[in-house]
C-alpha positions, 0 to 999 in steps of 0.5 A: 641432603645438599649432595642428594639435591645435586645428584637429583639435578644431575640425573634430571638433566641427563634424562631430559630430552633435547628440544626439537624443532617443529619444522625438523619434526614435520620434515622428518615425518613427511620423509618417512610418510613418503617413503612408506607411501612409495613402498605401498605404491611399489607393491600396488604396481607389483600386485596390478601386474600379478593380476593381469598375468593371472587373468591372461593365464586363465583366459589364454589356457583352455582349462578343462576342470572346474577346480582349476577355474575355481582356483584361478578365481580365488587367486585373482580375488585374493590379489584384488582384495590385497590391491584394494587394501593397499590402495586404501592404506596408501591414501590414508598415509598420504593424507596431509590434512591431519598432519596440520592439526594438533600433534595429539590428533595426528598421533591418535590417527597414526596409532589407529593406522598402526593398529589397522596395519598390524591386524592386516599383516597378522590376522588378515594375512593368515586368512589371505595366505589360507585362501591363496593356498586353497587357490593354488591347490585347486589349480595344481589338480589339473596340472597333476593330470597334465604334467609328469609326476616329478614336475608336479611334485617339484612345483608343489614343493617349490610353491609350499616352500615359497609360501612358508618362507614368505609367511615365516621370514619375509612377513616378520621382517616386513612387519618389523620394519613397518612398525618401526617406521610408524613407531618412529613417527609417533615418538617424534610427534609425542616429543613435539607434543610434550614440548608444546605442553611444557611451553604452555605450562611455563 
């Protein structure tokens, strides 16, 4: 019986997590938050440039078919939606006010943010890709009449391959990295919260 109690104590000491510094956790969370926010900011700049280029192509080329104009409108609206969502999420992740609240409140905030990002990167991204594909298909109708068959076929193959590559490969990596960063922040705050609870019960 004595040996059994000794084994229990050894096991408890092995699984117990080391104490974490409140300042270190906050410093690390700010670092991860800023890295995440900078990534979103870079995407915002890239999407803004894309919108400007699409508007320039639309205005500077005398497209004759209504399908092309509709396709360009759909593409620009898709990009504007993406821009709006990224601006909203950038502002949410940069918000420092909730970081000063209790750890459990910020954990709930991050979990809600994580759920919203997951929904955006999965279900909403599928809808976004669907409309983007429709816009490109409508745009290619006029291109098919103006360009040679081979150029049209190559353009369609390249565009389809790029959309599939983004959807099945790049987006999966993007989701994995993003969720890993958010999960790391939640885990660190969870440890800090447990530490506070243990101190209160002591």
